[in-house]
C-alpha positions in Angstrom: 0.0 0.0 0.0 1.0 3.6 -0.5 0.9 6.2 2.3 1.5 9.9 1.5 3.0 12.5 3.8 3.0 16.2 2.7 4.9 19.3 3.8 4.4 22.5 1.8 5.0 21.5 -1.9 6.9 18.3 -1.1 5.2 14.9 -0.8 6.8 11.8 0.6 5.5 8.6 -1.0 5.9 5.6 1.3 5.4 2.1 -0.1 4.7 -0.3 2.8 3.5 -3.9 3.2 1.0 -3.0 5.9 -0.5 0.1 7.5 1.2 2.1 10.2 0.4 2.3 13.9 0.2 5.7 15.6 3.7 5.3 16.8 5.0 4.4 13.3 3.3 7.5 11.9 4.7 9.8 14.5 8.2 8.4 13.7 7.8 9.1 10.0 6.3 12.6 10.7 9.5 13.3 12.7 11.7 11.9 10.0 10.0 13.9 7.3 10.5 17.2 9.3 7.0 17.5 10.4 5.2 16.4 7.2 1.5 15.7 7.7 0.2 12.2 7.0 -2.5 12.3 4.3 -5.5 10.1 5.2 -6.8 9.8 1.7 -5.5 7.1 -0.6 -4.9 9.5 -3.5 -3.8 13.1 -4.1 -5.3 15.8 -6.2 -3.1 17.8 -8.5 -0.1 17.6 -10.7 3.3 16.4 -9.3 6.8 15.8 -10.6 8.8 12.9 -9.2 11.3 10.2 -10.1 10.3 7.7 -12.8 8.5 4.8 -11.2 10.9 2.4 -12.9 13.9 3.9 -11.1 14.5 3.1 -7.5 16.7 6.0 -6.4 19.7 5.8 -4.1 17.9 8.3 -1.9 15.1 5.8 -1.5 17.5 3.0 -0.5 19.1 5.3 2.1 15.7 6.4 3.4 14.4 2.9 3.7 17.6 1.8 5.6 17.0 4.7 8.0 13.5 3.6 8.7 14.7 0.1 9.4 17.1 1.4 11.9 14.1 3.2 13.5 12.3 0.0 13.9 10.0 0.3 10.9 10.4 -3.1 9.1 7.7 -3.1 6.4 8.7 -0.1 4.3 9.9 -1.1 0.8 10.4 2.3 -1.0 10.3 6.0 -0.2 10.3 8.7 -3.0 9.5 12.4 -3.1 7.2 14.3 -5.3 7.1 18.1 -5.9 3.7 19.7 -6.4 3.4 21.8 -9.5 2.2 25.3 -8.9 -1.5 25.6 -9.8 -2.0 28.0 -12.7 -5.2 29.3 -14.2 -6.3 26.0 -15.7 -5.3 22.3 -15.3 -4.0 22.3 -18.9 -1.8 25.3 -18.2 -0.4 23.6 -15.1 0.3 20.4 -17.2 2.0 22.4 -19.9 4.2 24.2 -17.3 5.1 20.8 -15.8 6.2 19.5 -19.2 8.6 22.4 -19.5 10.3 22.0 -16.1 10.6 18.3 -15.6 13.6 16.1 -16.7 12.2 13.3 -18.9 15.3 11.2 -18.4 14.9 10.9 -14.7 11.4 12.2 -13.8 7.8 11.8 -14.8 4.6 13.8 -14.3 2.0 12.3 -11.9 -1.5 13.5 -12.2 -3.7 12.7 -9.2 -1.4 10.0 -8.0 -3.1 7.0 -6.2 -2.2 3.6 -4.9 -0.9 2.5 -8.2 1.8 5.2 -8.4 4.7 2.6 -8.5 2.8 -0.1 -10.4 4.4 -1.0 -13.7 2.7 -2.7 -16.6 5.7 -3.0 -18.9 5.7 -5.8 -21.5 9.1 -7.0 -22.8 9.7 -6.1 -26.4 10.4 -8.7 -29.0 14.0 -9.6 -29.7 15.3 -7.6 -32.6 17.6 -9.4 -35.1 19.8 -7.3 -37.3 19.6 -8.0 -41.0 22.3 -5.6 -42.1 25.0 -4.9 -39.5 26.7 -2.3 -41.7 23.4 -0.3 -42.0 22.6 -0.8 -38.3 26.1 0.6 -37.5 25.4 3.8 -39.4 21.9 4.1 -38.0 22.9 3.8 -34.4 26.2 5.6 -34.6 28.2 2.6 -33.3 31.5 3.6 -35.0 32.3 0.0 -36.0 35.1 -0.2 -38.5 35.1 -2.5 -41.5 37.1 -5.2 -39.7 34.7 -5.3 -36.8 31.7 -5.5 -39.1 33.3 -8.4 -41.0 34.0 -10.1 -37.7 30.4 -9.8 -36.6 29.2 -11.1 -40.0 31.5 -14.1 -39.7 30.3 -14.7 -36.2 26.7 -14.6 -37.4 27.5 -17.2 -40.1 29.3 -19.4 -37.5 26.3 -19.3 -35.1 24.0 -19.9 -38.0 21.7 -17.1 -36.9 21.4 -13.3 -37.1 22.8 -11.3 -34.2 20.5 -9.4 -32.0 20.6 -5.6 -31.5 21.8 -6.0 -27.9 24.7 -8.3 -29.1 25.9 -5.9 -31.7 25.5 -2.8 -29.5 27.2 -4.6 -26.6 30.1 -5.5 -28.9 30.5 -1.9 -30.0 30.9 -0.9 -26.3 33.3 -3.6 -25.0 35.4 -3.4 -28.2 35.5 0.4 -28.3 38.7 2.4 -28.3 37.8 3.6 -24.8 37.9 0.0 -23.5 40.5 -1.7 -25.8 42.9 1.2 -26.8 43.2 -0.5 -30.2 44.6 2.6 -31.9 46.4 4.2 -28.8 48.2 0.9 -28.0 48.4 -0.5 -31.6 51.2 -1.0 -34.0 51.8 1.9 -36.4 53.2 1.1 -39.9 54.0 4.3 -41.8 55.6 4.2 -45.3 55.8 0.4 -45.0 57.9 0.7 -41.9 56.8 -0.5 -38.5 57.4 2.1 -35.8 59.2 1.0 -32.7 56.7 2.5 -30.3 52.9 2.7 -30.0 51.4 6.1 -29.0 50.9 4.7 -25.5 54.5 3.5 -25.3 55.7 7.0 -26.4 53.9 8.6 -23.5 55.2 6.0 -21.0 58.7 6.6 -22.3 58.7 10.1 -20.8 58.5 8.7 -17.2 61.1 6.1 -18.0 63.6 8.7 -19.2 62.8 11.2 -16.5 61.3 9.5 -13.4 62.2 12.4 -11.1 59.7 12.2 -8.2 57.5 9.6 -9.8 56.4 6.8 -7.6 54.0 4.9 -9.8 52.4 5.5 -13.2 50.5 3.4 -15.8 50.0 0.5 -13.4 46.6 1.6 -12.0 44.0 4.1 -13.1 45.9 6.7 -11.2 49.5 7.9 -10.9 51.5 8.9 -7.7 54.4 11.3 -7.1 56.5 11.8 -4.0 55.0 14.3 -1.6 56.4 16.2 1.4 56.9 14.9 5.0 53.6 15.7 6.6 51.6 15.6 9.8 48.7 13.2 9.3 45.6 13.6 11.5 43.7 10.4 11.2 42.1 7.5 13.2 44.7 5.4 15.0 43.2 2.3 13.4 41.1 2.0 10.2 39.1 -1.2 10.9 37.1 0.0 14.0 36.1 3.3 15.7 39.2 4.8 17.3 40.8 8.0 18.6 42.4 10.4 16.1 46.1 11.0 16.4 48.8 13.0 14.6 51.9 11.3 13.2 54.6 12.2 10.7 54.3 10.4 7.4 56.0 10.3 4.0 53.2 11.3 1.7 52.5 10.6 -1.9 50.3 12.8 -4.1 47.8 11.1 -6.5 47.3 12.5 -10.0 44.1 11.6 -11.8 42.0 13.0 -14.6 38.4 11.9 -15.2 36.4 13.8 -17.8 33.2 12.0 -18.4 32.2 14.5 -21.0 29.6 12.3 -22.7 27.6 11.2 -19.7 27.6 14.8 -18.5 26.1 16.0 -21.7 23.3 13.4 -21.4 22.5 14.1 -17.8 24.6 17.0 -16.3 24.4 16.4 -12.6 24.4 12.6 -12.4 26.7 12.3 -15.4 29.2 14.5 -13.7 28.8 12.6 -10.5 30.0 9.4 -12.2 33.2 11.3 -12.9 33.6 12.3 -9.3 32.9 8.7 -8.2 35.5 7.5 -10.6 38.1 9.9 -9.2 37.5 8.7 -5.7 37.4 5.0 -6.7 40.6 5.1 -8.7 42.6 7.0 -6.1 41.4 4.6 -3.4 42.3 1.6 -5.5 45.8 2.7 -6.5 48.8 0.9 -5.1 48.0 -0.8 -1.8 44.9 1.4 -1.4 44.0 4.6 0.4 41.2 6.3 2.4 39.7 9.6 1.1 40.0 12.3 3.8 37.6 14.8 2.3 
């Protein structure tokens, strides 16, 4: 069942397996900063919220918080924002269509108990008749050798390849993943060059290591840092007192652009870059702990 809590323009949508006791409701009112529990099973008006198909990280955290508060039957919590009422309902809907993000959000009109119900039927499997044509249509950037490979694979399997198979191959065999050009052999004027582009870049650190500690071994590089006073927990595997101690430091160097996902979805696309920065710095060498 769905229980709604509302404060000003914000609505908290709580999906639960059973109704709440008075004590449960008071806990949720406190958690939602004084939001009022709505007794009706549906709301009137136009609201913008996350797509019903997308269980948000915020929801996962919110549900975990309620479990720690002793509320065991809650499955999902999402928020809706009420759209300002204009002169007519059609004007309000038109305004909602202008301000919502269709990639992440949807418009809910008079949301009820079926707000999270999904009636999605799986589409039929699509088989690709012409891989070369599909490559151009979908912008997969497959070269002639790759298209020939897929055609040969199709003949070997004695069936046409599906759209997901061709699309998946274009991703895992891309330059981003494989570095086929960047790490490939160059033959210019019938002469094979001694270095790939990647090897040329690596050669710089071999010839002039200077303060370099590590490079091209992980997804991050390290240089020697200064002797520093570190303020950190005495032990890392359990709660402990903070202490200061002198430490030979290393400085991590990492670039993460994520230009394409950021153009698709600015905030969450950029956040994947930030997450990659933290992940790769933590995973470099014998590992590290982010301080801020």
